Structure formats: structure tokens, C-alpha cells
MIMARZA-946684 format. One line per field, with one value per residue: x, z, y of N, C-alpha, C, CB in turn; residue number from 1. Coordinates in Angstrom, 2 decimals. Glycine has a CB too. Example, Ala and Ser with C-alpha at 12.3 -4.5 7.8 and 13.67 -1.06 7.14 Angstrom:
n_px	13.19  12.85
n_pz	7.80  7.08
n_py	-5.69  -2.25
ca_px	12.30  13.67
ca_pz	7.80  7.14
ca_py	-4.50  -1.06
c_px	13.20  12.90
c_pz	7.80  7.87
c_py	-3.30  0.03
cb_px	11.31  14.08
cb_pz	9.05  5.72
cb_py	-4.47  -0.60
seq	1  2
This chain:
n_px	-5.85  -3.63  -1.27  0.21  2.75  5.83  9.06  11.28  10.85  11.53  13.71  15.28  15.54  17.10  19.85  21.36  21.23  19.71  21.55  23.04  20.79  20.23  21.84  22.44  19.62  19.77  18.76  19.16  18.71  18.83  16.65  14.76  14.24  13.41  11.33  9.65  9.47  8.24  5.62  5.17  6.32  5.05  7.13  7.86  7.48  10.73  11.91  10.17  10.74  13.88  13.42  12.25  14.19  15.97  15.36  14.46  12.39  8.92  6.93  4.29  4.78  5.93  4.55  1.81  -0.31  -0.86  -1.15  -3.60  -4.77  -5.24  -6.12  -8.02  -9.40  -9.41  -10.68  -12.98  -13.58  -12.65  -15.28  -17.04  -15.57  -15.68  -18.99  -19.91  -19.51  -20.59  -22.71  -22.79  -22.60  -25.41  -26.42  -28.30  -27.61  -24.89  -21.78  -19.59  -17.38  -17.06  -17.82  -16.80  -14.48  -14.80  -15.56  -12.93  -12.21  -13.12  -12.69  -10.51  -10.48  -11.89  -10.17  -7.64  -9.05  -9.54  -7.41  -6.40  -7.57  -6.13  -4.05  -4.41  -5.41
n_pz	12.55  11.62  10.73  7.61  7.13  9.27  9.02  9.64  12.76  12.23  11.19  12.85  15.11  14.42  14.22  11.73  9.90  7.56  5.80  5.39  5.00  2.82  1.08  1.30  -0.15  -2.25  -3.38  -4.50  -3.37  0.26  0.47  -0.25  1.74  3.52  2.90  2.56  4.76  5.63  5.00  2.83  0.10  -2.22  -1.97  -4.57  -5.80  -5.28  -3.71  -1.57  -1.10  0.26  1.80  3.39  3.41  4.36  6.81  8.04  7.97  7.56  4.79  5.07  8.12  7.45  6.20  7.30  6.78  3.81  3.71  4.96  3.15  0.68  1.60  2.08  -0.28  -1.28  -1.56  -1.55  -3.82  -4.39  -3.58  -4.47  -7.45  -7.35  -6.49  -9.31  -10.16  -8.83  -9.49  -12.72  -12.60  -11.80  -13.73  -16.37  -18.60  -18.81  -19.65  -18.18  -18.32  -18.14  -15.65  -13.88  -14.63  -13.34  -11.07  -9.74  -9.94  -7.85  -5.87  -5.14  -4.77  -2.77  -1.07  -1.26  -0.25  2.67  3.11  3.30  5.89  7.87  7.54  8.02  11.30
n_py	7.18  9.73  11.57  10.68  10.06  8.18  9.26  11.40  10.85  7.70  8.83  9.79  8.23  6.88  7.75  9.21  12.06  14.46  15.22  13.06  11.23  11.95  11.86  8.75  7.61  8.08  10.59  14.80  16.49  18.55  19.47  17.38  15.75  16.71  18.12  15.52  14.11  15.82  15.46  17.60  16.47  13.32  10.28  8.58  5.45  3.94  5.85  5.05  2.28  2.32  4.26  1.99  0.20  1.12  2.05  0.55  -1.53  -2.28  -1.10  -0.37  0.34  3.04  4.61  4.43  6.06  6.09  3.30  2.50  4.66  3.29  -0.01  0.63  1.46  -0.73  -2.47  -1.42  -2.12  -4.42  -5.31  -4.79  -5.93  -8.67  -8.13  -7.95  -10.69  -12.89  -11.39  -11.94  -14.74  -15.93  -16.04  -17.54  -18.43  -18.57  -20.32  -23.50  -22.89  -20.45  -20.10  -21.80  -20.35  -17.52  -18.12  -18.79  -16.40  -15.19  -16.73  -15.62  -12.51  -12.73  -14.19  -12.25  -9.93  -10.96  -11.61  -8.66  -7.97  -9.02  -8.26  -5.64  -6.12
ca_px	-4.59  -3.12  0.49  0.51  4.36  7.30  10.04  10.73  11.41  12.76  15.69  15.85  15.75  18.44  21.14  21.47  20.91  19.25  22.26  23.17  19.85  19.83  22.87  21.52  18.34  20.35  18.50  19.82  18.98  18.70  14.73  13.51  13.88  12.94  10.10  9.58  9.25  7.41  3.86  5.30  6.61  5.18  7.85  8.30  7.73  11.63  12.70  9.69  11.15  14.23  13.22  11.90  15.28  17.27  14.79  14.35  10.68  8.12  6.23  2.93  4.76  6.21  3.94  0.33  -2.15  -1.62  -1.52  -5.00  -6.28  -5.15  -6.79  -9.86  -9.82  -9.31  -12.14  -14.44  -13.37  -12.62  -16.50  -17.89  -15.78  -16.67  -20.48  -20.32  -18.86  -21.19  -24.35  -22.59  -23.04  -26.30  -27.32  -28.51  -26.72  -23.00  -21.37  -20.16  -16.39  -17.63  -18.50  -15.74  -12.70  -15.54  -15.70  -12.21  -11.84  -14.09  -11.55  -9.11  -10.72  -12.36  -8.76  -7.07  -10.24  -8.85  -5.39  -6.66  -8.21  -4.95  -2.20  -5.04  -5.69
ca_pz	12.20  11.27  10.88  7.12  7.83  10.27  8.56  10.15  13.58  12.02  10.77  14.12  15.70  13.36  14.33  10.62  9.95  6.72  4.44  4.80  4.76  1.38  0.17  0.93  -0.97  -3.52  -3.83  -5.04  -1.91  1.54  0.84  -0.89  2.55  4.70  1.92  2.18  5.63  6.04  3.72  1.72  -1.12  -1.62  -2.17  -5.47  -5.05  -5.18  -2.50  -0.48  -1.07  0.12  2.75  4.20  3.75  5.52  8.26  8.54  9.14  6.47  4.14  6.14  9.17  7.95  4.91  6.99  6.37  2.61  4.18  5.83  1.91  -0.59  2.03  2.14  -1.73  -2.31  -0.23  -1.97  -5.38  -4.35  -3.04  -6.18  -8.80  -6.66  -6.37  -10.32  -11.06  -8.18  -11.09  -14.07  -12.55  -11.32  -15.50  -16.68  -19.71  -18.19  -20.01  -17.69  -18.17  -17.29  -14.30  -13.57  -14.48  -12.34  -9.46  -9.74  -9.79  -6.70  -4.94  -5.85  -4.66  -1.30  -0.14  -0.79  1.39  4.49  3.85  3.11  7.03  9.05  7.69  9.39  12.42
ca_py	7.64  11.47  10.99  10.58  9.02  8.34  9.24  12.33  9.60  6.56  9.69  10.70  6.85  6.15  8.98  9.86  13.68  14.29  15.23  11.31  10.41  11.87  10.53  7.23  7.19  8.30  12.24  15.26  18.09  18.06  19.73  16.35  14.13  17.50  18.01  13.79  14.60  17.16  15.29  18.19  15.80  12.22  9.93  8.43  3.84  4.01  5.58  4.64  0.97  2.47  4.01  0.65  -0.83  2.27  1.98  -1.66  -0.84  -2.39  0.42  0.09  1.15  4.08  4.98  4.51  7.03  5.45  2.21  2.67  5.32  1.90  -0.71  1.35  1.99  -1.70  -3.38  -0.68  -1.89  -5.17  -5.51  -4.32  -6.79  -9.62  -8.34  -8.09  -11.76  -13.58  -11.49  -13.22  -16.29  -16.29  -15.99  -19.51  -18.67  -18.47  -21.45  -23.75  -23.14  -19.24  -20.15  -21.89  -18.90  -16.72  -18.39  -18.77  -14.88  -14.05  -16.76  -15.26  -11.65  -13.09  -14.45  -11.03  -9.25  -11.80  -11.10  -7.43  -8.11  -10.48  -6.81  -4.70  -5.98
c_px	-4.32  -2.65  -0.33  2.03  5.35  8.73  11.10  11.89  11.11  13.82  16.05  16.42  17.60  19.68  20.78  20.74  20.67  20.08  22.58  21.99  19.66  20.07  22.57  21.07  18.57  19.00  19.70  19.66  18.92  16.49  14.46  13.47  13.21  11.45  8.54  8.61  7.71  5.56  3.75  5.09  6.43  5.56  7.66  8.88  9.56  12.21  11.63  9.77  12.51  14.48  13.40  13.20  16.63  16.54  14.74  12.89  9.92  7.68  5.30  3.35  5.14  5.64  2.01  -0.86  -2.21  -1.98  -3.18  -5.87  -6.51  -5.45  -8.31  -10.55  -9.81  -10.21  -12.66  -14.77  -13.36  -14.38  -17.56  -17.13  -16.62  -18.43  -21.20  -20.47  -19.90  -22.54  -23.90  -22.92  -24.09  -26.94  -26.81  -28.00  -25.15  -23.22  -20.72  -18.05  -16.66  -17.25  -17.34  -14.68  -13.58  -15.71  -13.88  -11.64  -12.45  -13.48  -10.43  -9.22  -10.85  -10.37  -7.28  -7.97  -8.99  -7.38  -5.19  -6.90  -7.23  -4.44  -3.43  -5.18  -4.69
c_pz	10.93  10.81  9.26  7.04  8.46  9.45  9.45  11.80  13.40  11.60  12.65  15.42  15.00  13.70  13.24  10.84  7.88  5.48  4.47  4.74  2.58  0.49  -0.50  0.37  -2.14  -4.35  -3.68  -4.01  -0.84  2.20  0.51  0.10  3.42  3.41  2.17  3.88  6.73  5.74  3.38  0.21  -0.27  -2.28  -3.38  -4.84  -4.33  -4.02  -0.75  0.46  -0.16  1.17  4.22  4.34  4.96  6.38  8.58  9.18  7.45  5.89  4.51  7.35  9.16  7.13  5.71  6.69  4.57  3.08  4.12  3.98  0.39  0.35  1.62  0.32  -1.83  -2.14  -1.25  -3.50  -5.52  -4.51  -4.67  -7.30  -8.26  -7.02  -8.23  -10.79  -9.98  -9.47  -12.27  -13.57  -12.16  -12.69  -15.63  -17.49  -20.33  -18.46  -18.58  -17.34  -17.60  -15.93  -13.66  -13.14  -13.56  -10.72  -8.82  -8.86  -8.51  -5.51  -4.56  -4.87  -2.76  -0.94  0.26  -0.14  2.18  4.60  4.13  5.01  8.05  8.70  8.50  10.46  13.18
c_py	9.41  11.37  10.37  9.79  9.42  8.96  10.08  11.26  8.80  7.39  9.55  9.38  6.26  7.00  9.59  11.59  13.08  14.90  13.73  10.76  11.07  11.91  9.84  6.93  8.25  9.96  13.73  17.29  17.39  18.80  19.05  15.22  14.97  17.28  16.78  13.60  15.17  17.38  16.84  18.32  14.04  11.81  8.92  6.70  3.16  4.15  5.46  3.49  1.45  3.17  2.95  0.27  0.42  1.73  1.08  -2.03  -1.96  -1.32  0.23  1.15  2.50  4.85  4.48  5.05  5.96  3.84  1.64  3.18  4.00  0.42  0.42  1.28  0.52  -2.40  -2.72  -1.59  -4.05  -5.81  -5.73  -5.90  -7.88  -9.98  -9.36  -9.83  -12.23  -13.46  -12.12  -14.76  -17.11  -16.50  -17.73  -19.06  -18.52  -20.19  -21.71  -23.63  -21.24  -19.35  -20.29  -20.37  -18.03  -17.33  -18.36  -17.14  -14.59  -15.07  -16.53  -13.90  -11.56  -13.51  -12.89  -10.00  -10.11  -11.72  -9.91  -6.85  -7.98  -8.72  -6.56  -4.83  -5.80
cb_px	-4.04  -2.60  1.34  0.09  5.28  7.80  9.80  8.59  11.36  12.50  15.71  14.19  14.11  18.16  22.88  20.73  22.79  18.12  23.67  24.03  18.28  19.40  23.45  20.80  16.70  20.30  17.16  19.36  17.59  20.57  13.70  13.84  15.25  13.93  10.98  11.82  9.92  8.23  1.73  5.93  8.45  4.47  8.23  9.20  7.27  11.79  13.91  8.88  11.35  14.15  12.65  10.93  16.15  17.44  13.74  15.79  10.04  7.19  6.07  2.26  5.38  7.40  4.84  0.05  -1.89  -0.56  -1.03  -4.88  -5.47  -3.09  -6.23  -9.77  -8.80  -8.24  -12.73  -14.20  -11.26  -11.74  -16.87  -16.91  -14.32  -16.63  -21.24  -19.49  -17.02  -21.27  -25.00  -20.70  -22.38  -26.81  -26.31  -29.92  -27.23  -22.40  -20.50  -21.53  -15.44  -19.18  -19.61  -15.41  -11.91  -16.98  -16.62  -12.13  -12.41  -16.44  -11.38  -9.02  -11.73  -13.98  -7.84  -6.44  -12.73  -9.11  -3.92  -8.10  -8.94  -3.64  -1.16  -6.01  -6.35
cb_pz	11.47  11.83  12.74  6.94  6.93  10.88  7.34  9.82  14.63  10.82  9.86  14.89  15.00  11.38  14.27  9.49  10.76  7.00  4.28  5.74  6.24  1.05  0.66  1.27  -0.07  -4.53  -2.80  -6.74  -1.60  2.60  0.44  -2.59  3.34  5.32  0.44  2.02  5.16  5.10  4.77  1.83  -1.91  -1.13  -1.17  -5.91  -6.64  -5.80  -2.53  -0.72  -2.69  -0.65  2.34  3.49  1.68  5.63  8.62  10.35  9.30  6.69  2.67  7.04  9.95  8.21  3.13  7.39  5.94  1.10  5.40  7.66  0.79  -1.50  3.56  2.79  -2.87  -2.43  1.92  -2.29  -5.93  -3.46  -1.89  -7.12  -9.57  -5.31  -6.09  -11.06  -11.33  -6.53  -11.99  -14.68  -11.99  -10.29  -17.34  -16.95  -20.31  -15.80  -21.35  -17.88  -19.45  -17.32  -13.97  -14.64  -16.55  -13.00  -9.18  -10.89  -11.00  -6.86  -4.79  -7.91  -5.67  -1.20  -1.33  -1.86  1.79  4.72  2.79  1.89  7.10  8.26  6.03  9.45  12.77
cb_py	6.07  12.47  9.42  11.37  8.40  6.56  9.56  12.56  9.42  5.29  12.51  11.95  5.67  6.31  8.56  8.85  15.31  14.61  16.32  10.21  10.76  12.19  9.58  6.73  7.37  6.26  12.66  14.78  19.59  18.97  20.66  15.63  12.88  19.46  17.54  12.64  15.21  18.40  14.63  18.22  16.40  11.64  9.74  9.74  2.59  4.53  7.06  4.72  0.17  2.41  4.17  -0.55  -1.58  4.36  2.37  -2.32  2.36  -3.04  0.88  -1.44  0.66  4.29  3.73  4.31  10.06  5.49  2.36  4.44  7.57  1.74  -1.18  3.75  3.13  -2.40  -2.97  1.45  -0.60  -5.21  -4.01  -1.90  -7.41  -9.06  -6.23  -7.21  -12.24  -13.07  -9.66  -13.32  -16.81  -15.49  -14.42  -20.68  -18.19  -17.71  -21.48  -24.68  -23.96  -19.12  -21.27  -22.68  -17.51  -16.53  -20.33  -19.28  -13.85  -13.92  -17.26  -15.03  -11.45  -14.88  -15.92  -10.43  -10.14  -13.82  -11.22  -7.35  -9.30  -12.86  -5.14  -4.38  -6.77
seq	1  2  3  4  5  6  7  8  9  10  11  12  13  14  15  16  17  18  19  20  21  22  23  24  25  26  27  28  29  30  31  32  33  34  35  36  37  38  39  40  41  42  43  44  45  46  47  48  49  50  51  52  53  54  55  56  57  58  59  60  61  62  63  64  65  66  67  68  69  70  71  72  73  74  75  76  77  78  79  80  81  82  83  84  85  86  87  88  89  90  91  92  93  94  95  96  97  98  99  100  101  102  103  104  105  106  107  108  109  110  111  112  113  114  115  116  117  118  119  120  121
């Protein structure tokens, strides 16, 4: 995936002008929309959600590169943290209560990992 975002193609498919979009997402100038479309400016979270609602697409469809980057980073971190909890649980001095807590965290992380993989398939 090389394309950072599909803002321009979404706008063109909608038939809206940059001026229309600027007004709708409450941005002060057309140049702001232009910079976002040309990957020169990253939209803040509120603006990204506004684009998502406006173009009736999920954020991951409009911003595939960000989605991919976040997914890869999160998967690496989940793997690291899950390994840490597994290591802690192998310690014989860990209480049963802490073992349960660590296992619950590992189960949550495993579920999250599966969700990320399903979303990316």
C-alpha cells in the first residue's frame, strides 16, 4: 500500500469541490483540504472522522496507510506485552490472583490480535 489517503478520489466521486468540503468539515481554507488530499497535512482525529462520515466510508478505507502502520505497530506491541505476561505467569512466586489477572490480560490481547488480523484480511 503506497497511497496514504483517498481523500481526493472520495471528493471527486462525491462531486463536491474543495470549497464545499472545506465548509462541511469546518476548515478555514480550501488550501487546508488541498494539503490533506495531497498528503502534505495529516488531518486531526475530528477531521478524519468528519471525512469518514462525509464520504460514507470507514476511516481505514480512506486512510489505508495509517491503518496499516497502526496495525503493524500494535501487533508488535501486543506480541511483546503478551510475552511479558507469559513470562510473569511462569514465575512460581506469582500469586493465584495475579496469575488470573495476567491470564485475563493475555486473553484480551489474543482477542485483540485476532480482531486486527480479521480486519486486515
